[in-house]
C-alpha positions as CSV (number, residue, x, y, z in Angstrom):
1,M,0.0,0.0,0.0
2,R,1.3,3.4,-1.0
3,L,0.6,6.5,1.1
4,S,-0.8,9.7,-0.4
5,A,1.4,12.8,-0.4
6,V,-0.6,14.2,2.5
7,A,-0.4,11.0,4.5
8,A,3.3,10.7,3.9
9,S,3.8,14.2,5.1
10,H,1.9,13.5,8.3
11,Y,3.9,10.4,8.8
12,R,7.2,12.3,8.4
13,A,6.0,14.7,11.1
14,D,5.2,11.8,13.4
15,V,8.7,10.4,12.9
16,D,10.4,13.8,13.4
17,L,8.5,14.4,16.6
18,F,9.3,10.9,17.9
19,S,13.0,11.4,17.1
20,R,13.1,14.9,18.7
21,S,11.4,13.7,21.9
22,W,13.5,10.6,22.2
23,T,16.8,12.3,21.5
24,A,16.0,15.0,24.1
25,L,15.1,12.4,26.7
26,R,18.3,10.3,26.0
27,T,20.4,13.5,26.1
28,A,18.8,14.4,29.5
29,V,19.8,11.0,30.8
30,A,23.3,11.3,29.4
31,E,23.8,14.6,31.3
32,L,22.8,13.2,34.7
33,S,25.4,13.0,37.4
34,D,26.0,9.8,39.3
35,E,24.3,11.4,42.3
36,D,21.2,12.2,40.2
37,F,20.5,8.5,39.7
38,S,19.7,8.2,43.4
39,R,17.2,11.1,43.5
40,P,13.5,10.5,43.4
41,S,11.8,10.6,40.0
42,G,8.3,11.8,39.2
43,C,7.1,8.2,39.1
44,T,5.7,6.9,42.4
45,G,8.1,4.5,44.1
46,W,10.9,4.9,41.5
47,L,14.2,6.6,41.8
48,V,15.8,8.2,38.7
49,R,17.8,5.0,38.1
50,D,14.6,2.9,38.0
51,L,13.0,5.3,35.5
52,V,16.1,5.1,33.3
53,C,15.9,1.3,33.5
54,H,12.2,1.5,32.4
55,L,13.3,3.6,29.4
56,V,15.7,0.8,28.4
57,I,12.7,-1.6,28.4
58,D,10.6,1.0,26.4
59,A,13.4,1.1,23.8
60,Q,13.3,-2.7,23.6
61,D,9.5,-2.5,23.2
62,V,9.9,-0.1,20.2
63,L,12.4,-2.5,18.6
64,I,10.2,-5.5,19.1
65,T,7.1,-3.8,17.9
66,L,8.6,-2.4,14.8
67,A,9.8,-5.9,14.0
68,T,6.3,-7.3,14.5
69,P,4.2,-6.4,11.4
70,A,0.5,-7.1,11.4
71,D,-1.6,-7.8,8.3
72,T,-5.0,-6.8,9.7
73,E,-6.6,-3.4,10.0
74,P,-5.7,-1.2,13.0
75,T,-7.8,-1.7,16.1
76,R,-6.5,1.4,18.0
77,D,-4.9,4.7,17.2
78,A,-2.5,7.0,19.2
79,V,-5.4,8.1,21.5
80,T,-7.5,5.0,21.9
81,Y,-4.4,2.9,22.6
82,W,-4.4,4.2,26.2
83,E,-6.5,2.7,28.9
84,V,-7.6,5.3,31.5
85,T,-8.0,4.1,35.1
86,E,-9.1,5.8,38.2
87,T,-6.4,4.3,40.3
88,A,-3.1,6.2,40.8
89,P,0.1,4.2,40.5
90,T,1.6,3.1,43.8
91,G,4.8,1.5,42.6
92,D,3.7,-1.8,44.1
93,D,2.8,-3.4,40.7
94,P,4.9,-6.6,40.1
95,L,6.3,-5.2,36.9
96,D,7.2,-1.9,38.7
97,A,8.9,-3.9,41.4
98,L,10.8,-5.9,38.8
99,T,12.1,-2.7,37.2
100,V,13.5,-1.6,40.6
101,R,15.3,-4.9,40.9
102,L,16.7,-4.7,37.4
103,A,17.9,-1.2,37.9
104,A,19.7,-2.2,41.1
105,A,21.4,-4.9,39.2
106,Y,23.3,-2.4,37.0
107,E,25.1,-1.2,40.1
108,E,26.9,1.6,38.3
109,P,25.1,4.5,36.6
110,W,27.3,4.5,33.6
111,L,26.1,1.0,32.8
112,L,22.5,2.2,32.6
113,K,23.6,5.2,30.5
114,F,25.5,2.9,28.1
115,H,22.6,0.4,27.8
116,L,20.1,3.2,27.1
117,D,22.3,4.8,24.6
118,D,23.0,1.5,22.8
119,V,19.4,0.2,22.7
120,G,17.9,3.7,22.5
121,S,19.9,4.6,19.4
122,A,18.8,1.4,17.7
123,A,15.2,2.2,18.5
124,G,15.6,5.6,17.0
125,R,17.1,4.2,13.8
126,A,14.3,1.6,13.6
127,A,11.7,4.3,13.7
128,E,13.5,6.3,11.0
129,L,13.7,3.2,8.7
130,A,10.1,1.9,9.3
131,D,7.8,1.6,6.3
132,P,5.2,4.4,6.6
133,A,2.5,1.9,5.5
134,L,3.4,-0.6,8.2
135,R,0.9,-1.8,10.8
136,V,2.3,-3.3,13.9
137,G,1.1,-5.5,16.7
138,T,1.5,-4.7,20.4
139,R,-0.5,-5.5,23.6
140,D,-2.9,-7.6,21.5
141,Q,-3.7,-4.5,19.4
142,V,-2.9,-3.4,15.9
143,L,-1.8,0.2,15.1
144,A,-0.6,2.1,12.1
145,V,3.1,2.7,12.6
146,G,2.6,6.5,12.7
147,D,0.1,6.1,15.5
148,Y,2.5,3.8,17.4
149,L,5.2,6.4,17.2
150,R,2.8,9.1,18.5
151,V,2.0,6.8,21.4
152,Y,5.7,7.0,22.3
153,V,5.8,10.8,21.9
154,L,3.4,10.9,24.8
155,E,5.4,8.3,26.7
156,W,8.7,10.0,26.2
157,T,7.3,13.5,27.0
158,L,5.7,12.4,30.3
159,H,8.7,10.4,31.4
160,H,11.0,13.3,30.5
161,L,9.0,15.3,33.0
162,D,9.3,12.5,35.5
163,L,13.1,12.3,35.0
164,I,13.6,16.0,35.8
165,A,10.9,16.3,38.5
166,H,13.5,16.9,41.2
167,L,16.3,18.3,38.9
168,P,15.4,22.0,38.5
169,D,18.4,22.8,36.2
170,A,17.6,20.1,33.7
171,A,16.1,20.9,30.3
172,D,12.4,20.5,29.7
173,P,11.1,18.2,26.9
174,P,10.9,19.8,23.4
175,A,8.0,22.3,23.1
176,A,6.5,20.4,20.1
177,G,6.4,17.3,22.2
178,L,4.7,19.1,25.1
179,A,2.1,20.6,22.7
180,G,1.5,17.3,20.9
181,T,1.1,15.4,24.2
182,R,-1.3,18.1,25.5
183,E,-3.4,17.7,22.4
184,M,-3.6,13.9,22.8
185,L,-4.5,14.2,26.5
186,E,-7.2,16.7,25.8
187,T,-8.7,14.3,23.3
188,I,-8.5,11.5,25.8
189,A,-10.1,13.6,28.5
190,G,-12.7,14.9,26.2
191,T,-12.1,18.5,27.2
192,A,-9.6,21.3,26.5
193,F,-7.4,22.5,29.4
194,P,-7.5,26.2,30.2
195,A,-5.5,28.3,27.7
196,S,-3.8,30.0,30.6
197,F,-2.1,26.7,31.5
198,S,1.3,26.2,30.0
199,D,1.7,22.9,28.2
200,K,4.0,21.6,30.9
201,D,1.6,22.5,33.7
202,A,-1.4,21.1,31.8
203,L,0.4,17.8,31.5
204,L,1.5,17.7,35.1
205,I,-2.0,18.5,36.4
206,A,-3.9,16.3,33.9
207,T,-1.9,13.2,34.8
208,G,-1.9,13.7,38.5
209,R,1.8,14.5,38.6
210,R,1.0,17.6,40.7
211,A,-2.2,18.9,42.2
212,P,-3.7,22.1,40.8
213,T,-3.7,25.2,42.9
214,D,-7.0,26.6,44.0
215,A,-6.8,29.2,41.2
216,E,-6.1,26.5,38.6
217,R,-8.9,24.3,39.9
218,A,-11.3,27.2,39.6
219,E,-10.1,27.7,35.9
220,L,-10.7,24.0,35.2
221,G,-14.3,24.3,36.3
222,G,-16.3,21.3,35.6
223,S,-13.5,19.5,33.8
224,A,-11.6,19.2,37.1
225,A,-13.9,16.2,37.8
226,R,-12.5,14.3,34.9
227,L,-8.9,14.7,36.1
228,P,-6.4,13.3,36.8
229,L,-6.0,10.8,34.0
230,F,-4.0,7.7,34.9
231,L,-2.9,6.0,31.7
232,G,-2.0,2.4,31.3
């Protein structure tokens, strides 16, 4: 199947945003000090080292999924891929606990940095080389490859915010990634967030990464009842 010129242009934009978001996140990890790995992250129950280990697993997932073509029609897109729950993560999930044990096994921060750079670079190249007409299977669902890459723009952007949650001097995610993730979250929530909210604040509040102030809650109005969104 050949894509139209418009579809090909949209796909190229998906790839570019994926690459920019992923490169920025890997760069942020590369710039961490050894001491930073022992700081808390924005993920409940995880230190920065645990989050970085999770990113290695994410990169492996990208490689596996892009090598798992599907021959059926897509069953989900970048928005409907996500399952919304009312339960905040506690860090006690067995897979979360496994990530903590895996991260501890690296012992030295440079080993985690090396593994993420190695596998992460390969995941980035795989995305660049993927056939734009490809459909891929993951989590018993089928997605067009462009939608799959947009799923990870959201993932990378939120985890970039998690990585720097207690690192005030670290760089934020790319502005385009923040804006694109906000747009997806607004679609998932079924409501637009107040225009006065920066993209970063909108994402933090919408996903329960920080509580809104009284003034922000007043601006949210009735949509506050739909938040936060816990995505799985």
